[in-house]
N, C-alpha and C positions, 0 to 999 in steps of 0.2 A: 037139737038146738032150734030155737025159734027161727023160722024162715025169715022173719023180718030182720033178725040180727044179722043173718048172712048178707042180706041185701042192704040194710040201712044202719046197722049197728044200733038197734033200738035199745034205749036205756032200760026199759022194763025187762027185756030179755037178758041184758047184762047183769042186772040185779039178781034175777032168778038163778043165773049160772053161778054167780058168786055165792048166793045162799046155799046152793047144792054143794059147792066145794067146801064151804064152811061146815056143813052137816057132815061131810065125809071126814074132815079133819077132827071135828069134835068127837066123832065115833072112835077115831084112832087114839085120841088122848085118854079115853076112858080106861084103858088098860094100864096106864102108867102108875107104877108104885115108886115111892121115893128111892128105893135101892136101884132102880133102873136108870136113874138120871146120868150115870157115868158111862152107860153103854155107848158103843160106837154106832154111828149111823152110816147110811150110804154116802153121805157127804164126807169124803175122806178125812178131813182134819177136824170134824166136829163130833162131839158127844151129844147125847140126847138133851142134856141141859142147855148146851149152846144152841141147839136147834130150836128148842122151845122158846128161848129168849129171842132168837131171830124171828121166828114166826109171830111171836107176840108183838115185836117191834113193827113187823110188816102190817099186822092188823091195826096197830095204833096209827100208822101212816095212812092206811086206807080210811080209817075213821076220820082222821084229821082232814084228808082231802074231801071226803063226802060232806063233812059238816061245815068246813070253813072255805072250801074251794082252793085251798093251798096246802102243800105239803112242805113243812120246814125241814131243815137239815137235821140229822141225827143229834147234833149238839144241843138242840132245844128239848130233847126228850128226857123223861124220868130215868133214874138209875134202875138197875136190875131188881125185879121183885124178889121177895123171899120165897114165894111159891110160884114158879113160872107156869105151872099147870093151871092154877086158879086164875092167875093174871091173864093167861091166854084165853080161858073160857069167858072171862069178863069182857075182854077186848072183842072176842068173836061176837058176843051178844050185842055189843055196841055197834059193830059193823052191820049185823043183821037188821038192827033197828034203823040205821041210817041209810041202808042201801036203796031204799025206795026214793030217796031224795037226790039221786045222782045228778051232777051238773058238771060243767067244765071245771077242770082243776089245773092249777099251776104247780108244776113240779120243777123246782129250780127256775130256769128261764124259759121253760117250755109249757105250752098249753096243751092239755089233753082232754078229750071228750070224756064225760063221766062213764059212758059205756065201755070205752077203751080201758079206763082205770079199773072198772069192774072185771073186764076180761083178763087183764094182766094180773089183778088180785086173785081171781079164781084159779089161774094157772099156778101162781105162787103157793096159794093155800092148799090146793089139792096135791101138788107134788110133794110139798113138805108133810102133808098128812100121810102120804105114802111112805116117806122117809121114816116118820114116827112109827107107823105100823110095822115096818121092817125092823126097827131098833127094838121094839117091844117083843118081837117074836111072833106077832099075829100074822104077819105076811099078807095082810089084807090088800087086794088090788084096788086101784081106782075103779069105781063102777063103770062098766062098759059104755053106758049112755053118756055119763059125765065125761069120760075120757074122749069119746068121739066128738062131743061138743067142744072140749078144750083143744083137741087137735085142729079143729076148724078155726079156732080163734088164734092159735099160735102164730100163723103167718101175718096176722093183722096187728099183733102187739109186740112180738119179739123180733129183734134184729135177725137177719139171716145168720146161719151158723158161721162161725162159732158164736155161742151165746155168752161168752165170758164178758164181764165178770158176773153176770146174773146167774148163769148156770154153767155146768161143765160142758165140754164138747160132746156133741151127740155120739152115741154108740149104736152099732147095728143091732136091731132087735132080731130075734129068731124069725124065720120066714112065716111061721104060723102064729105070730104074736097077737095076743088080744089087744084091744084098743088101749087099755091101761098100760100094758107093757110097751107099746109103741110110744105112748106119751112120755113115760119116764125115760125111755132110751133116747128120745129126742132131746131131753133135758139132761143128758149125761149120766143116767143111772143104768146099771146093768139089771135088767129084769131077773128076778130070782125064780128059779124053777124048783 
């Protein structure tokens, strides 16, 4: 991760971190075929279709925050798309295009620095990209350098455990866990061996 982000939460570094997380998630959705959308995910109550819709909504909220400086409630959003994979891809590209223009964002009644929004968004996107990779059977881990950078950002943008309702309670990773396994364990997923 950029040294400047560690010290000052530099917006350019936040945008690059988000871009890398989106790249990982877009790679994970490449393997989705229509018949897979009913598969279970590591998120206990969700199937792949629900996860795709959630991640698409998260990307829409990120884009809204980056382009308007405000994130509205979910009530103001569009209905579910017919093709959640295509919709997710379109929303991801919109976020990639907007990520260079990070600014302060209002979420509800709170103000959030753009780089914090990017960091939180990167965690959300990467971990759900991992969820997608598990559901499709690819078992792709979060890349080690991305996971290390996201682990460094977690204490800055996530509440102390427990992370509910954002993520499940942390689980203990194996002692020799790779960075990606430590990241998903921190956010309530059991790393798959």
